[in-house]
C-alpha angles and dihedrals in degrees: 000000000000104000092122112084095205133039116299110237106183143009140190131192127218100217095194099051100027091239126143128204122203133184126203143184087253087081094250136120114206131190119206136193107229092201096057098020087227126139112248105180137013121199116189129199107181095177097041134049118221116221109169136033137182131182124223108247095233111008129071089248133112134187123221130196125206136206092249091061097259120139118201131182118210133194106220096198094055095028088227133133114245102185143359129200128186102179093117120081099191137055113297108252101171136031126168142154122221113250090250093050093235097115140035123204129199137175136186139209092256093064106262126133124197133197120204133190104241095177090088130045093243091067093211120204111252102177140356122196123192127208090013106116125050113272121242141076094247092083094065150139093024104030091138121064119193120205112243092240090051099234100111141027127204135200141158109271172218080320133010089254098061138062115211122203116198135188105261094220101046106016089235111152113249102167140015125191121198106203092191091064094054120102106251121218089239112050092186097068113122101201132075113245121232130192119248105168135023127191137169117231119216117298098255092057093054090208135143114200123207125186114204137204091252089064094255129136115216121199116205134182101256094218104042104023094236116157107243103174145342128216119195133206098020089156133003099232103025141288115274099181142000139184138180124220117244096252091052096236101111139040127200123201134181129212142113087041089290136099121229125198113202138193097246095218094048093221100135133086089243110031102182146038125211124224122194126201111108121090097191138037115310109231099190142355126193140169116242114248092252089054091232098106147032126219122201129179135197125108085359141359114271123194116196131191108232100216097178091070102036114158126220112253110236129191113222113207094323096313125134117276118272109272124237121230088246117052117238118227094220116017092181096053116108112256118247111258099235128145123198119217089260092052092045091053091049094040092233124162123222097207122118091242118101115258116261091218133007116265118259110243119240116254116245138125112250094189112112091210089069096051115109128209123307119264137182118259125216093267094051097259122126119247138158131269115268113275126241124266096251100070138143124251117258116242127208136202117347091359091058092048091049091049092047090053091053095049103053111182124221136212092252103068125153122284093255090071091081120077107231131012107253120094098206134048119247133198118243089257094055117062124209111270115207118207119235113244132181114241092253094050092045092055092048098050108023096110097047094045098044100043110094116228114234119217114275095359123096140169095189118122117223108288115253094221120101093226096070111084115240116179118234109255114258128189100197137061132213112276112259092207111063131163104212119176123219113270093253091053100039115126094210133045124192106250107170144341122224118207144025126249104243089181091071123088122228086350095141124080126191122173108191094194096056099022092235109161124179137160138165134248113184107310095340128092112215116207106194131190103216094195096053098026093230130140135217122186136216110205121183108102123088097191132057111290110236105188146355135216128190126205115241090244089054092232101111130039121198121206129181135203133174131244130258129175109327092351116098126215106265144183114213120204113206127202101221093198094057095025091226135121108249099176139022118200122202122187111110120087096206137020124324109230100186143000136188139181122226119246093260092042091237094119135044117196121200127185126206123223130256092288095065107012092205132160114203126189116206129194106230092207100052097017089226124143106254097186142336136206138181129219128211093231133041118270119225102186142009124205129182119219104248091205097057135046101225111026129094140158133223125199127193153131126000094011098302118164116178123186111203132198125195102219111205098167092104133054091272132042112257129193115227117188137191122196108213128219115249121209113250093232090058090057093051110114098212106179096358118110098201094084091220134087118211127191106231110177140015137193132177119233130187127281095044092297127143123192118208124182131207138214091250096060102266130134117207125198119214134195104227092198091066100018090234135133114240102170143016135179138177116250103165142010094235139050116301109223101174134036129175127180126193136153097350094314130106130200121199127188121194141193086247089072091252122139110189134184118211134187110224099173110147096019090119090060090067092073093109116171113245094011121148125237101267134149111267128181101172114133092009120122133161106227102183145349138205132187117217133191099264149004110309114241106169141007139189124188139175124255094275097041089234094125137011148141123262129193127208135200090244090072100259133125117205131198108221124200113181093184093058093029091230134139120196123188109233102174132014136173146156118285092185129057116294109226104181146017128191136168128235091184139327094294105032127060137161134222133192131199148184091270090071095251128136110197133189119213138190114226094203097047096032087222134131107243103179141009135193116194130200113187124229094003133095119231102223106177142000143185140182125238113251119253116263123229096216129063098223121139119229131181120237114213106218126204087216090079097258136090125219130191114236117204120199123233116290119218090225110087092219090060097040113138125196117246123244118266124217124199135188123218139203093253091062096258128130119209128192122204132198106221094192093059095028094230143116109255104172139026124180135168109214096152137053092204137043116308106235103175136021137176141157121243115255092261094042093238095116137037116218117203132174129200137208089257092062097252119134118208123202108203135176114241087203100056101015091232123137105234099179140019119200115201102177091111096043113151098031125075117253107244102186144352120207130188126199116225093203119094097207131149100182094117102054102278117118100189116102097236141027133208134175138202128205126201132198092252089072095257124136123194120196118204135193114211142181104182093185087066096036089245124151123157136173108241103169140015124199126193123183121198124233137176121265095249138064124258089264092052101260111148113240118230114228112250094010105138092191090066091074090073089062093058132073110262123261111241132184133178136179110246116243094198097048113035097206097046126101115196113213136178131170145116113325146126090300138015100263145144109224124210108203122192115214090196094053095031093225144087104271098187144350137212122213122235131199094214138025111268120238095185137012137191135172123225111246093215109026137046093257135124121204117209134184123204133191091239089078095261134130111209126202112196131188107242096219105028100037094224115139146186129217124223127196126204110111128091095207141037111305106229105166136044128172134174119223116247092259092046094234095111136046121202121204127187131196111181099306099342114108119191126183116210126194113227109226101177 
């Protein structure tokens, strides 16, 4: 068919109506009837040239892409245009519908990929990704391959060296294959292979095919990205198109102006046949949907009978025979008796008569795990070694699909699945370097060390070492709906952050020359001026920051955080002059465990965690990914060689040491890698029970020496000229997480809390040629040692190692001075959940946590001033005693066997004494501490279960405490005796106890003071009390209804006390603006804040919320309500109007908010993160 006047560039087939659409350089789109071979429609675009076309799988609709980047969707029946999109700026290189017809995908030559909603006629744009697909027009017209089941799409990108596999519904990346890091069949090739075509084989094969520039065809596992086989020399000058028949038995390729039909499994002596007909380049070749024909396009449209798969013609109840997709010239003519090599091997006849007996399948083993190495056949093609005698029968068609469904493969196949033996790709200049292993070690680890890790897929469990970053588990995500006010109208401003995230790794930066000091707390980067004690904050992440990296010129700071839910893993680049984020990089699928800048700051290297094991090289000028690679084992740390521009080392699991070189000799940057040999005695576990030695940290010293530490306390010294270990010594009995080397001195920090200073002068002289790996201690001396409060996770020192800053996993940062032998705590924080916060005055407050600590803090200095510690118990709540108006001195009788005078607050500041603080614990005890004498003065045990709420009475004469069983104990802080037990809330945990400080009887209550208790079953009891007369009476009882299921729909079991933990807490407070109002919020029929009038005995108004509140507090001076929600938000609500603003800053569920006594500050807590906000309204 030669109706087109210029070459035909793309085609698409409507499988339901046997129509075919073609596009040509003659600016026309033509629709053909394959039965009659007649042209049905002709669409003309004089000003635009079509270049790609795709038919809808069920509707009479096709999409067409044009060279100017436009994508149009046409209805063939009505000859009308349904939709038009102009998001692309380059020539359309790929266009495809999903098999279900729900989505449409397009790509262009400038690297963008678009996803459209094809379920409606408007074809709305769902997502557009830039710089995702490889740039260039040569990848068209089929740059996008859609998996037959419709779950994934694949394309070449973002570079020519990688294949990206994305989720078909969201365009989220699920897999990335680096073809340069695969082991080629021919290790002597001197060019770097690039991908040119990608295609999905039928579903039951689970294969992804990639044609490369070196005329090879790579076959990958479509789910895991494993390389299954490689076939060389498929065409002399490159493959321009390929397709696989539906039953998975044959493959057709185009190139060299010829068409080749292949046996898909490549199990014959001659695996292909050549068909000649085209005189110019073949643009595309496809099988017809009935598998009886082949269509190829180029200078014309060619329709071929596919004789190898001819179907018997059956007559159904007298009806005409089923038509083929390609019309036969003479249906009555006797078929030529020709047998292809495949048919000859299977003894199949090509006559129209039914077979007398089913063919006997050929005998071969289709399991990849049984395939041996590749070898050259007599004709130069690459095949597989001959199989063994005991082999399974091959199945075709439905039998093969049924068999494939029964034998589901997994990601953890045997080592023989991978072609070749090396786990990493090497450049032609760098030869594979196999590590020496003892026989026992080789047997124990051969599978884990030989199995190549595919991009984005991992079978590694979380590493046991402390050095590898593992995010703290979180159950909530950041709210998608947020009501954020403009900066000039915001009611809160971030004032300070208290604490340091000890769970991060290398997340502290100190530059001694400039004084730059930064660390992370949750998702916030704190930049602190140590001389002026001021903070500035970098806010842009929403997840926990894992690591930091600073450019050598101190102008740009890089920070990394992982992905969760809809949030992608990202690397933020901060301009430290403007204190703004000027670029966000997204590439990694999981957490980033370490980053480093090159010496000249031209490159940034980032390393993915154990789930992806990726190494990514970024260009710091364009922020483009220059190259990527994947390792077979997790990497724990990356260190750039400070004496070169393009060399770095990574150390990781199971004793892996990889020396990397950024090769810039070619047009593109290439990663060359050398895996170094590790002495056997270094890998001996000694006293460790893990059975595995990991390298945890690395630091370059002078004289071409590299120091690498292990998780069993050893330090190894390496000669970087030969990448060999020449010395090792034991410095600690536990894992070493930090190492710094300067000026002949070495600092090591271990999990055992030990910080040690070593003299390593003369170590470089031990690099003797031909020496054996023996233990040497010459020239090695420990100069000093300090013991800190937790496992050491990071360290930064000056050039002489005289002073530095060290971080620990307990959330503290220490200033270290070896000359003066001093250690000063700079920053501290909670590493466990904070359960309570209370104020002594406007500057001092206390917190308590799951670690059993009660800590006093200074708001102005942001420093911890005092700490009380109870071992093996959690401190669950706390409160301060109220100030007394008199100055009398009374004696407290302590059950600890001592008595202590307690002096009330003096009105003169010079005589001001701090009030007592009481705290409840998980064992049911209540302890009271004297802050002035820094001692425990009272311990009582009023509860048999966890104390969940505590508060002093308004006059300080009684201590009210509630337990998780619903009992409320009234105890005397003077004698320690429990004088009253209230059981009205029995069965539901007490969530809060509030006391009014106003002695008012304007609403019908004669007692001098009021207090209330709230339980998890949404009940509030209001009590009138006069403790001088031992009087306490219930005056009101509030019950709020709620549905019988949790917010996520789980049905609540009646009487199940554990169900209360699944519901938002019930919270009640006395209003400070309206004396008779109780403010309540909790789980109910709707998300509301209730304002209950004790005088009117009813709810007088409500305020709507967008999320369930987890904590609530009322401002003591202004008409404001502070709310915390699990969706990581802090809400500030107007007390009277109900309007609110949302504030973001936490990386976990916010579960506690408190106003300061003067109302100028609001404190919010999420797990161990404590943020201080300044109230501006």
